[in-house]
N, CA, C and O of each residue as an XYZ file, in Angstrom:
596
protein
N     140.428     71.589    130.293
C     141.239     72.721    129.821
C     141.306     72.517    128.297
O     141.703     71.462    127.803
N     140.895     73.590    127.567
C     140.951     73.548    126.080
C     142.209     74.234    125.541
O     142.575     75.330    125.966
N     142.835     73.575    124.625
C     144.022     74.151    124.022
C     143.851     74.068    122.561
O     143.311     73.100    122.025
N     144.361     75.199    121.846
C     144.349     75.212    120.403
C     145.240     74.221    119.842
O     146.363     74.056    120.319
N     144.786     73.512    118.802
C     145.730     72.473    118.198
C     146.099     72.950    116.812
O     145.258     73.228    115.956
N     147.404     73.029    116.640
C     148.050     73.446    115.371
C     148.815     72.170    114.850
O     149.860     71.837    115.409
N     148.332     71.482    113.833
C     148.930     70.204    113.387
C     150.367     70.486    112.884
O     151.254     69.668    113.132
N     150.625     71.608    112.190
C     151.964     71.870    111.676
C     152.945     72.081    112.805
O     154.062     71.567    112.766
N     152.545     72.820    113.795
C     153.463     73.041    114.964
C     153.802     71.690    115.706
O     154.936     71.387    116.076
N     152.647     70.903    115.878
C     152.875     69.652    116.462
C     153.819     68.680    115.568
O     154.603     67.914    116.127
N     153.721     68.738    114.296
C     154.581     68.000    113.402
C     156.014     68.426    113.623
O     156.892     67.574    113.762
N     156.283     69.751    113.662
C     157.608     70.244    113.854
C     158.121     69.724    115.151
O     159.239     69.213    115.218
N     157.333     69.840    116.188
C     157.735     69.411    117.540
C     158.090     67.976    117.555
O     159.104     67.595    118.139
N     157.218     67.088    116.876
C     157.506     65.664    116.879
C     158.751     65.294    116.141
O     159.507     64.409    116.543
N     158.955     66.003    115.028
C     160.238     65.787    114.162
C     161.395     66.146    115.053
O     162.355     65.381    115.143
N     161.342     67.247    115.695
C     162.506     67.698    116.545
C     162.711     66.636    117.653
O     163.857     66.277    117.922
N     161.718     66.155    118.260
C     161.830     65.190    119.364
C     162.371     63.874    118.865
O     163.252     63.304    119.509
N     161.877     63.354    117.726
C     162.349     62.122    117.269
C     163.774     62.143    116.700
O     164.555     61.234    116.980
N     164.124     63.162    115.908
C     165.365     63.256    115.309
C     166.472     63.910    116.139
O     167.664     63.873    115.833
N     165.953     64.524    117.240
C     166.982     65.190    118.074
C     167.616     66.456    117.468
O     168.670     66.948    117.871
N     166.856     66.937    116.447
C     167.329     68.112    115.781
C     166.735     69.374    116.457
O     165.739     69.343    117.180
N     167.407     70.431    116.167
C     166.884     71.745    116.653
C     166.813     72.691    115.519
O     167.738     72.762    114.710
N     165.754     73.416    115.431
C     165.707     74.405    114.480
C     166.857     75.403    114.631
O     167.436     75.526    115.711
N     167.190     76.122    113.536
C     168.279     77.141    113.557
C     167.841     78.322    114.382
O     166.758     78.291    114.967
N     168.634     79.349    114.448
C     168.281     80.548    115.208
C     166.941     81.074    114.820
O     166.620     81.207    113.639
N     166.148     81.379    115.838
C     164.819     81.808    115.655
C     164.846     83.420    115.463
O     165.700     84.129    115.996
N     163.863     83.880    114.682
C     163.786     85.292    114.476
C     162.957     85.890    115.693
O     162.107     85.251    116.314
N     163.290     87.091    115.923
C     162.685     87.811    116.964
C     161.781     88.851    116.361
O     162.239     89.599    115.497
N     160.480     88.959    116.770
C     159.591     90.019    116.253
C     160.098     91.406    116.632
O     160.513     91.650    117.765
N     160.054     92.296    115.664
C     160.513     93.607    116.027
C     159.782     94.748    115.235
O     159.167     94.511    114.196
N     159.881     95.956    115.767
C     159.333     97.114    115.169
C     160.510     98.052    114.785
O     161.500     98.068    115.517
N     160.464     98.757    113.788
C     161.560     99.734    113.515
C     160.814    101.046    112.945
O     159.949    100.997    112.070
N     161.238    102.138    113.521
C     160.643    103.413    113.077
C     161.701    104.536    113.239
O     162.651    104.427    114.014
N     161.465    105.679    112.417
C     162.352    106.801    112.614
C     161.554    107.895    113.341
O     160.393    108.193    113.060
N     162.311    108.474    114.323
C     161.783    109.495    115.150
C     162.775    110.611    115.174
O     163.858    110.464    115.741
N     162.433    111.751    114.562
C     163.359    112.869    114.442
C     164.642    112.522    113.835
O     164.703    112.200    112.648
N     165.745    112.576    114.644
C     167.041    112.302    114.185
C     167.587    110.981    114.554
O     168.806    110.823    114.622
N     166.769    110.037    114.793
C     167.284    108.625    115.126
C     166.185    107.608    114.782
O     164.995    107.906    114.687
N     166.693    106.384    114.605
C     165.845    105.260    114.345
C     165.660    104.508    115.740
O     166.544    104.566    116.595
N     164.567    103.857    115.920
C     164.278    103.110    117.141
C     163.871    101.671    116.761
O     162.853    101.471    116.099
N     164.623    100.729    117.158
C     164.301     99.282    116.911
C     163.814     98.696    118.298
O     164.472     98.869    119.323
N     162.665     98.016    118.272
C     162.207     97.445    119.444
C     161.902     95.954    119.127
O     161.080     95.649    118.263
N     162.609     95.013    119.871
C     162.471     93.610    119.646
C     161.949     92.892    120.898
O     162.419     93.121    122.012
N     161.018     92.069    120.687
C     160.425     91.311    121.806
C     161.364     90.085    122.135
O     161.645     89.229    121.296
N     161.803     90.084    123.382
C     162.650     89.031    123.869
C     162.196     88.596    125.275
O     162.973     88.636    126.228
N     160.957     88.193    125.381
C     160.490     87.848    126.773
C     161.229     86.674    127.358
O     161.570     85.745    126.627
N     161.483     86.678    128.611
C     162.150     85.631    129.356
C     163.591     85.411    129.046
O     164.169     84.388    129.412
N     164.212     86.418    128.334
C     165.592     86.325    127.965
C     166.414     86.998    129.074
O     166.085     88.108    129.490
N     167.489     86.334    129.561
C     168.426     86.926    130.449
C     169.170     88.051    129.757
O     169.800     87.818    128.726
N     169.116     89.325    130.317
C     169.845     90.397    129.596
C     171.258     90.157    129.374
O     171.827     90.693    128.424
N     171.901     89.347    130.226
C     173.328     88.939    130.003
C     173.625     88.100    128.731
O     174.744     88.057    128.221
N     172.549     87.443    128.261
C     172.694     86.592    127.064
C     172.501     87.522    125.794
O     172.761     87.022    124.699
N     172.106     88.714    125.850
C     171.903     89.519    124.697
C     173.206     90.085    124.226
O     173.973     90.695    124.971
N     173.429     89.848    122.912
C     174.756     90.343    122.265
C     174.371     91.162    121.114
O     173.600     90.693    120.277
N     174.857     92.379    121.000
C     174.637     93.256    119.944
C     175.954     93.720    119.345
O     176.803     94.224    120.082
N     176.158     93.577    118.073
C     177.389     94.042    117.474
C     177.205     94.618    116.102
O     176.250     94.265    115.411
N     178.103     95.510    115.675
C     178.046     96.141    114.374
C     179.344     95.779    113.644
O     180.436     96.062    114.138
N     179.228     95.184    112.526
C     180.440     94.906    111.647
C     180.187     95.588    110.359
O     179.297     95.189    109.608
N     180.949     96.616    110.071
C     180.715     97.524    108.962
C     179.307     98.168    109.140
O     179.044     98.907    110.088
N     178.441     97.842    108.183
C     177.087     98.376    108.325
C     176.052     97.307    108.655
O     174.856     97.524    108.462
N     176.494     96.173    109.143
C     175.587     95.104    109.539
C     175.418     95.029    111.080
O     176.354     94.750    111.829
N     174.152     95.300    111.502
C     173.923     95.206    112.943
C     173.367     93.745    113.197
O     172.456     93.280    112.511
N     173.937     93.099    114.161
C     173.517     91.744    114.576
C     173.120     91.710    116.025
O     173.824     92.184    116.916
N     171.922     91.110    116.223
C     171.386     91.002    117.610
C     171.262     89.485    117.823
O     170.645     88.792    117.014
N     171.854     88.970    118.920
C     171.773     87.625    119.265
C     171.286     87.489    120.737
O     171.618     88.304    121.598
N     170.520     86.469    120.974
C     170.099     86.230    122.423
C     169.863     84.722    122.614
O     169.690     83.993    121.637
N     169.858     84.280    123.812
C     169.716     82.915    124.178
C     168.718     82.715    125.310
O     168.812     83.328    126.374
N     167.722     81.802    125.030
C     166.738     81.548    126.170
C     166.913     80.051    126.503
O     166.905     79.212    125.602
N     167.063     79.735    127.750
C     167.138     78.446    128.300
C     165.910     78.254    129.209
O     165.583     79.103    130.038
N     165.271     77.147    129.025
C     164.010     76.877    129.915
C     164.456     75.780    130.875
O     165.077     74.804    130.454
N     164.153     75.926    132.122
C     164.403     74.847    133.106
C     163.175     73.962    133.102
O     162.031     74.413    133.026
N     163.475     72.687    133.187
C     162.415     71.687    133.224
C     162.563     70.773    134.439
O     163.680     70.529    134.893
N     161.456     70.267    134.966
C     161.546     69.299    135.962
C     161.760     67.838    135.337
O     161.222     67.519    134.277
N     162.498     67.066    135.991
C     162.874     65.799    135.571
C     161.716     64.899    135.192
O     161.782     64.255    134.145
N     160.695     64.822    135.958
C     159.626     63.924    135.816
C     158.339     64.688    135.278
O     157.206     64.265    135.505
N     158.554     65.657    134.667
C     157.415     66.478    134.119
C     156.780     65.710    132.934
O     157.457     65.165    132.062
N     155.426     65.709    132.969
C     154.671     65.170    131.810
C     153.991     66.365    131.121
O     153.014     66.909    131.636
N     154.490     66.749    130.006
C     154.078     67.965    129.359
C     152.625     67.844    128.806
O     152.280     66.841    128.182
N     151.796     68.867    129.044
C     150.492     68.965    128.474
C     150.572     69.980    127.289
O     150.000     69.766    126.221
N     151.285     71.051    127.529
C     151.470     71.934    126.339
C     152.884     72.570    126.626
O     153.278     72.891    127.748
N     153.578     72.703    125.471
C     154.947     73.367    125.621
C     155.151     74.204    124.389
O     155.571     73.694    123.350
N     154.860     75.479    124.487
C     154.837     76.397    123.285
C     155.890     77.444    123.455
O     156.146     78.177    122.499
N     156.539     77.579    124.621
C     157.625     78.544    124.741
C     158.927     77.982    124.078
O     159.385     76.891    124.420
N     159.452     78.690    123.206
C     160.624     78.279    122.466
C     161.854     78.600    123.327
O     161.947     79.644    123.973
N     162.788     77.643    123.299
C     164.147     77.973    123.853
C     165.116     77.875    122.780
O     164.793     77.404    121.689
N     166.342     78.312    123.039
C     167.409     78.258    122.029
C     167.913     79.633    121.689
O     167.772     80.574    122.470
N     168.517     79.749    120.486
C     169.202     81.023    120.260
C     168.264     81.820    119.272
O     167.591     81.226    118.429
N     168.250     83.122    119.407
C     167.482     83.992    118.576
C     168.499     84.907    117.895
O     169.509     85.294    118.484
N     168.197     85.249    116.612
C     169.067     86.055    115.845
C     168.339     87.008    114.917
O     167.327     86.607    114.343
N     168.786     88.246    114.728
C     168.239     89.202    113.801
C     169.454     90.049    113.371
O     170.287     90.512    114.150
N     169.447     90.197    111.974
C     170.472     91.027    111.373
C     169.840     92.144    110.454
O     168.851     91.912    109.759
N     170.443     93.317    110.492
C     169.919     94.471    109.707
C     171.105     95.083    109.021
O     172.198     95.129    109.587
N     170.908     95.561    107.793
C     171.919     96.306    107.090
C     171.507     97.785    107.361
O     170.399     98.219    107.043
N     172.457     98.518    107.960
C     172.134     99.879    108.420
C     172.295    100.862    107.344
O     171.718    101.941    107.476
N     172.981    100.645    106.327
C     173.132    101.577    105.258
C     174.190    102.654    105.633
O     174.880    102.506    106.642
N     174.311    103.692    104.856
C     175.384    104.657    104.996
C     174.908    105.879    105.868
O     175.757    106.677    106.266
N     173.587    106.050    106.176
C     173.155    107.271    106.747
C     173.013    107.138    108.293
O     172.233    107.905    108.857
N     173.653    106.297    108.959
C     173.573    106.189    110.374
C     174.925    106.489    111.069
O     175.998    106.405    110.472
N     174.804    106.840    112.356
C     176.022    107.054    113.149
C     176.332    105.836    113.983
O     175.899    105.734    115.131
N     177.061    104.933    113.425
C     177.312    103.601    114.152
C     178.107    103.722    115.498
O     178.124    102.828    116.344
N     178.710    104.826    115.599
C     179.575    105.033    116.884
C     178.668    105.263    118.103
O     179.034    104.950    119.236
N     177.488    105.813    117.841
C     176.601    106.182    119.037
C     175.348    105.383    119.149
O     174.337    105.876    119.649
N     175.389    104.152    118.693
C     174.205    103.278    118.916
C     174.133    102.898    120.433
O     175.139    102.637    121.094
N     172.943    102.889    120.895
C     172.668    102.638    122.317
C     171.515    101.550    122.385
O     170.622    101.486    121.540
N     171.621    100.722    123.448
C     170.602     99.632    123.612
C     170.178     99.630    125.122
O     170.943     99.946    126.033
N     168.858     99.233    125.289
C     168.340     99.148    126.629
C     167.350     97.913    126.602
O     166.637     97.687    125.624
N     167.352     97.162    127.695
C     166.460     95.959    127.844
C     165.611     96.158    129.020
O     166.109     96.154    130.146
N     164.319     96.336    128.820
C     163.329     96.508    129.943
C     162.092     95.751    129.649
O     161.502     95.857    128.574
N     161.689     94.945    130.668
C     160.426     94.202    130.595
C     160.292     93.390    129.381
O     159.214     93.362    128.787
N     161.339     92.707    128.956
C     161.317     91.793    127.922
C     161.378     92.397    126.501
O     161.221     91.701    125.497
N     161.607     93.674    126.466
C     161.725     94.366    125.199
C     163.117     95.021    125.081
O     163.550     95.801    125.929
N     163.773     94.662    124.000
C     165.129     95.298    123.692
C     164.882     96.490    122.796
O     164.264     96.381    121.738
N     165.381     97.634    123.245
C     165.271     98.934    122.489
C     166.622     99.356    122.046
O     167.498     99.567    122.885
N     166.837     99.487    120.800
C     168.090     99.963    120.200
C     167.873    101.276    119.477
O     167.035    101.358    118.578
N     168.618    102.306    119.857
C     168.477    103.604    119.300
C     169.697    103.806    118.346
O     170.866    103.655    118.702
N     169.315    104.146    117.161
C     170.411    104.311    116.096
C     170.314    105.693    115.495
O     169.431    105.976    114.685
N     171.234    106.555    115.902
C     171.248    107.930    115.486
C     171.477    108.034    113.997
O     172.199    107.218    113.424
N     170.867    109.039    113.346
C     171.106    109.409    111.944
C     172.351    110.284    111.907
O     172.481    111.236    112.676
N     173.280    109.942    110.983
C     174.502    110.761    110.845
C     174.210    112.167    110.417
O     173.177    112.441    109.806
N     175.170    113.112    110.754
C     174.935    114.530    110.439
C     174.794    114.746    108.963
O     174.015    115.611    108.563
N     175.520    113.994    108.093
C     175.423    114.201    106.671
C     174.183    113.698    106.123
O     173.867    114.097    105.002
N     173.403    112.860    106.752
C     172.177    112.291    106.242
C     170.961    113.099    106.741
O     169.837    112.823    106.321
N     171.169    114.116    107.652
C     170.022    114.784    108.196
C     169.634    115.820    107.131
O     170.501    116.343    106.431
N     168.292    116.123    107.004
C     167.684    117.078    106.051
C     168.353    118.487    106.358
O     168.550    118.805    107.531
N     168.646    119.196    105.481
C     169.060    120.664    105.620
C     168.547    121.582    104.592
O     168.194    121.125    103.505
N     168.478    122.831    104.843
C     167.984    123.778    103.953
C     169.088    124.396    103.091
O     170.141    124.763    103.612
N     168.866    124.512    101.810
C     169.807    125.113    100.888
C     169.344    126.581    100.523
O     168.220    126.783    100.065
N     170.188    127.522    100.728
C     169.848    128.855    100.553
C     169.984    129.168     99.018
O     170.972    128.796     98.386
N     168.977    129.850     98.461
C     168.970    130.185     97.083
C     169.270    131.728     96.959
O     168.602    132.547     97.590
N     170.320    132.099     96.106
C     170.603    133.506     95.971
C     169.669    134.060     94.819
O     169.298    133.348     93.885
N     169.331    135.354     94.961
C     168.424    135.943     93.958
C     169.108    137.168     93.288
O     170.010    137.793     93.845
N     168.649    137.451     92.132
C     169.140    138.658     91.458
C     170.425    138.470     90.667
O     170.711    137.370     90.194
N     171.218    139.563     90.518
C     172.459    139.535     89.788
C     173.637    139.336     90.655
O     174.730    139.772     90.295
N     173.480    138.666     91.849
C     174.576    138.477     92.702
C     175.490    137.560     92.127
O     175.052    136.576     91.531
N     176.823    137.783     92.244
C     177.843    136.981     91.800
C     178.217    135.942     92.868
O     178.504    136.326     94.002
N     178.224    134.643     92.545
C     178.597    133.642     93.608
C     179.480    132.569     92.931
O     179.471    132.331     91.723
N     180.216    131.976     93.823
C     181.076    130.858     93.385
C     180.642    129.586     93.924
O     180.478    129.469     95.138
N     180.441    128.623     93.127
C     180.065    127.227     93.554
C     181.391    126.462     93.811
O     182.322    126.521     93.008
N     181.442    125.760     94.928
C     182.544    124.897     95.093
C     182.153    123.505     94.774
O     181.081    123.069     95.195
N     182.955    122.775     94.055
C     182.672    121.463     93.694
C     183.745    120.504     94.288
O     184.725    120.926     94.902
N     183.501    119.204     94.068
C     184.407    118.220     94.689
C     185.856    118.335     94.057
O     186.096    118.871     92.975
N     186.724    117.788     94.845
C     188.201    117.767     94.512
C     188.297    117.100     93.174
O     187.601    116.133     92.868
N     189.242    117.688     92.342
C     189.479    117.194     91.025
C     188.666    117.851     89.899
O     188.878    117.596     88.713
N     187.680    118.752     90.348
C     186.942    119.424     89.333
C     187.256    121.003     89.557
O     187.701    121.431     90.622
N     187.005    121.722     88.562
C     187.204    123.235     88.628
C     186.009    123.945     89.343
O     184.880    123.461     89.263
N     186.244    125.030     90.005
C     185.195    125.771     90.547
C     184.498    126.606     89.508
O     185.150    126.997     88.540
N     183.276    126.898     89.628
C     182.517    127.589     88.608
C     182.051    128.956     89.096
O     181.426    129.014     90.154
N     182.302    130.023     88.423
C     181.844    131.353     88.771
C     180.454    131.602     88.074
O     180.292    131.353     86.880
N     179.524    132.073     88.830
C     178.219    132.359     88.145
C     178.151    133.873     87.831
O     177.163    134.343     87.266
């Protein structure tokens, strides 16, 4: 059986095994795109128990946490061990243009999908332009005077 050998990965594993250290939270690969009036985030979390996935929003910061534990046999002699266990973490700054109250998430076949709606005030809209000698009043923000055209 042929296996690819990555000396850097092996060095990381050896260091972790010798020192008993564990790397910090691992990043999860993700895609993010906008579709019409919402954003869609898809993150790969294969082998993760859906009950261990935690998503929260604090202000404009979206945090996704997940935990993967691998079971092992006591007398196993490993030939290859490439599947990572431990905690996974991803944080995104959502900005001001999203509706944080209506974020929804779904976990299917090892992929976490988070739908983030765009807020009404951030959606594109058409501005009507008046033509000719029509008289119109522009309304401005509080504390300023209104202007007659």
